[in-house]
ZABAVEX-742009 format. One record per residue (C-alpha): residue number from 0; x negated, y, z negated. Coordinates in steps of 0.001 Angstrom, whole numbers. Example, Ala and Ser with C-alpha at 12.3 -4.5 7.8 and 13.67 -1.06 7.14 Angstrom:
BEGIN
> seq/px/py/pz
> 0/-12300/-4500/-7800
> 1/-13670/-1060/-7140
//
This chain:
BEGIN
> seq/px/py/pz
> 0/42050/-47461/67069
> 1/38903/-47764/64935
> 2/39190/-48515/61232
> 3/39258/-45576/58814
> 4/36846/-46847/56171
> 5/37948/-44311/53579
> 6/41652/-45098/53905
> 7/41359/-48887/53851
> 8/39192/-48852/50730
> 9/41281/-46562/48534
> 10/42641/-48060/45328
> 11/40974/-51445/45601
> 12/37690/-53243/44891
> 13/34966/-51066/46403
> 14/32599/-52548/48957
> 15/29276/-51361/47522
> 16/29898/-50401/43882
> 17/32244/-53351/43123
> 18/34438/-51163/40916
> 19/38245/-51194/40812
> 20/40870/-48642/39697
> 21/40649/-48375/35917
> 22/36954/-49249/35759
> 23/35670/-45690/35784
> 24/36511/-42519/33920
> 25/37507/-39104/35224
> 26/33941/-37947/34477
> 27/31025/-39832/36048
> 28/27351/-39130/35466
> 29/25175/-39954/38472
> 30/21549/-40813/37753
> 31/19474/-42253/40553
> 32/17767/-44933/38467
> 33/19829/-47882/37135
> 34/17586/-47826/34072
> 35/18834/-44326/33334
> 36/22408/-45640/33242
> 37/21375/-47849/30349
> 38/19768/-44852/28625
> 39/23033/-42941/29020
> 40/24928/-45913/27563
> 41/22799/-45701/24402
> 42/24476/-42351/23672
> 43/27982/-43761/24156
> 44/30413/-45628/21970
> 45/31931/-48863/23285
> 46/29779/-48742/26421
> 47/30554/-51619/28758
> 48/28928/-52634/32027
> 49/31748/-52866/34550
> 50/29808/-53569/37763
> 51/26302/-53998/39148
> 52/25620/-54458/42844
> 53/22554/-53401/44829
> 54/21288/-50097/43352
> 55/24696/-49303/41867
> 56/25047/-50035/38140
> 57/28208/-48704/36469
> 58/28865/-48417/32739
> 59/31937/-46915/31071
> 60/32258/-45828/27460
> 61/33151/-42834/25309
> 62/31157/-39873/24061
> 63/32626/-37735/21287
> 64/36011/-39176/22130
> 65/35821/-38476/25872
> 66/35878/-41401/28288
> 67/32841/-41147/30581
> 68/31226/-43429/33157
> 69/27702/-43524/34559
> 70/26802/-44928/37973
> 71/23318/-45133/39447
> 72/23029/-43922/43039
> 73/19582/-45118/44050
> 74/17236/-42784/45918
> 75/18471/-40238/48421
> 76/21629/-38794/49895
> 77/22974/-41816/51856
> 78/23499/-43983/48773
> 79/24550/-40985/46651
> 80/27318/-40133/49126
> 81/28508/-43754/49102
> 82/28689/-43648/45309
> 83/30784/-40465/45306
> 84/33123/-41772/48026
> 85/33770/-45093/46297
> 86/34082/-43614/42812
> 87/36603/-41112/44188
> 88/38533/-44016/45707
> 89/39129/-45460/42233
> 90/39979/-42281/40367
> 91/36813/-40368/39445
> 92/37245/-36585/39658
> 93/34149/-34895/38200
> 94/30569/-35837/39077
> 95/27424/-34698/37274
> 96/24110/-35721/38761
> 97/21613/-36469/35971
> 98/18274/-36477/37716
> 99/14614/-35613/37717
> 100/13028/-32824/39675
> 101/9690/-31370/40737
> 102/9471/-27630/40175
> 103/8133/-25235/42797
> 104/7904/-22055/40720
> 105/4924/-21630/38353
> 106/6979/-20449/35363
> 107/8946/-23730/35186
> 108/7456/-26258/32758
> 109/7769/-30003/32367
> 110/10854/-30950/30266
> 111/12685/-27763/31268
> 112/16080/-28279/32878
> 113/17199/-27183/36346
> 114/20892/-26407/36866
> 115/21231/-25602/40584
> 116/23682/-23059/41937
> 117/23035/-24297/45459
> 118/20974/-26783/47433
> 119/19151/-26449/50736
> 120/20392/-29287/52955
> 121/17003/-30690/53968
> 122/18539/-34125/54542
> 123/20611/-35810/57213
> 124/23603/-37254/55369
> 125/25562/-34051/54833
> 126/25346/-33248/58570
> 127/27648/-36194/59230
> 128/30217/-34416/57049
> 129/29876/-30689/57770
> 130/28147/-28519/60399
> 131/24858/-26698/60100
> 132/25236/-23561/58005
> 133/27851/-25052/55661
> 134/26720/-24446/52053
> 135/25995/-27148/49514
> 136/27076/-25648/46192
> 137/28260/-27070/42876
> 138/31669/-26453/41365
> 139/31564/-23278/39298
> 140/33354/-24910/36361
> 141/30796/-27694/36191
> 142/27834/-25334/36579
> 143/29083/-23128/33742
> 144/29776/-26137/31515
> 145/26231/-27398/32090
> 146/24821/-23990/31233
> 147/26895/-23805/28050
> 148/25802/-27299/27084
> 149/22111/-26554/27621
> 150/22429/-23330/25630
> 151/24213/-25066/22747
> 152/21474/-27704/22594
> 153/18707/-25109/22717
> 154/17150/-26482/25906
> 155/15202/-24154/28184
> 156/16900/-24182/31573
> 157/16721/-22423/34918
> 158/19569/-21703/37337
> 159/18656/-21321/40992
> 160/18522/-22840/44447
> 161/16946/-26263/44888
> 162/16097/-28244/47998
> 163/17437/-31771/48539
> 164/14942/-33550/50782
> 165/15022/-36877/52600
> 166/11326/-37733/52921
> 167/9434/-37792/49619
> 168/5991/-38265/51162
> 169/6542/-35890/54084
> 170/6650/-32837/51802
> 171/3315/-31322/52828
> 172/1606/-28508/50876
> 173/2530/-26106/53686
> 174/6166/-27168/53578
> 175/6322/-26826/49786
> 176/4676/-23398/49883
> 177/7291/-22232/52377
> 178/10084/-23269/50030
> 179/8346/-21666/47060
> 180/8044/-18365/48922
> 181/11797/-18475/49595
> 182/12416/-18702/45861
> 183/13510/-22349/45884
> 184/13113/-23431/42279
> 185/12712/-27205/42579
> 186/13269/-30366/44609
> 187/15530/-33381/44367
> 188/16893/-35934/46846
> 189/20632/-36192/46172
> 190/22405/-33002/45063
> 191/23272/-31499/48441
> 192/25255/-34533/49583
> 193/26957/-34909/46205
> 194/28070/-31280/46390
> 195/29333/-31522/49976
> 196/31195/-34822/49633
> 197/32795/-33778/46360
> 198/33963/-30519/47924
> 199/35506/-32308/50896
> 200/37323/-34727/48592
> 201/38734/-31826/46545
> 202/36725/-32881/43499
> 203/34132/-31213/41251
> 204/30388/-31733/40994
> 205/27260/-30293/39445
> 206/23667/-31250/38715
> 207/21288/-31105/35777
> 208/17735/-32210/36540
> 209/14892/-32660/34070
> 210/11580/-31320/35345
> 211/8890/-34024/35451
> 212/6277/-32222/37581
> 213/5356/-28819/38957
> 214/4100/-28926/42541
> 215/3026/-25284/42396
> 216/693/-25587/39404
> 217/-168/-29291/39785
> 218/1137/-30076/36311
> 219/2469/-33609/35963
> 220/3321/-35457/39145
> 221/2401/-38879/40484
> 222/-775/-39200/38420
> 223/701/-38320/35011
> 224/3548/-40793/34739
> 225/2804/-41559/31068
> 226/3308/-37950/29993
> 227/5844/-38151/27105
> 228/7430/-34929/28328
> 229/8871/-36873/31263
> 230/10987/-38967/28899
> 231/11993/-35794/27055
> 232/13093/-34210/30348
> 233/15346/-37158/31128
> 234/16781/-37285/27609
> 235/17580/-33565/27697
> 236/19333/-33913/31044
> 237/21423/-36829/29728
> 238/22491/-35001/26570
> 239/23326/-31853/28527
> 240/25478/-33768/31017
> 241/27379/-35583/28254
> 242/28044/-32351/26374
> 243/29179/-30680/29600
> 244/31752/-33433/30135
> 245/33114/-32790/26648
> 246/33326/-29067/27381
> 247/35190/-29709/30625
> 248/37627/-32070/28934
> 249/38366/-29559/26195
> 250/38971/-26856/28795
> 251/41683/-28981/30358
> 252/43261/-29602/26964
> 253/41989/-33122/26487
//
């Protein structure tokens, strides 16, 4: 009989992330960029790098007394799903993607936050897990905690459906216009798989993305990478995710 990769890797050193049981907290923030893990660590007390292999950098510390980890996932759903699987194998239970996003609706501005209530599965990874038509949705508890956190911090945010896409440069103007007409609010490349894998593992997940471009109005984007609002978008997403973890911990009596 073929090896069950998930079963043989539970509770031990993980193949890709190089983390062990005890290395990571119940709450794990999931930025794509390893550099963003270090930015998250700047907000923590006693932050310690526990592993770094390939695109996966993991740091664990505390924020307002709550133990929290951050692990970078790289770009796209394949590596994001690996991160969730291996973090779950060593005890993580709640995942919050802390990402960037390109808006598709003209009223969304750079540095606003997107808190998705669902993701179009325009990627291939989740189809290895669930059939066509299966929804990719966040955990309600996590979504509501993110909304409360954004409200408490005074950050403008939008709740709606996003699209998680595989091919960054294959998103043609015609393709983007079709999504915009459907009311899709923004794009990312990881949320749908994070939602699906977390659901199948009986765990919780949500996303907060900082808007760094608007592909409907042309604001920001590839040519405006020095726009200071991009850094503000990322910082707002980080703070919102950290506050949401504190809210979730307090709800469970921690």
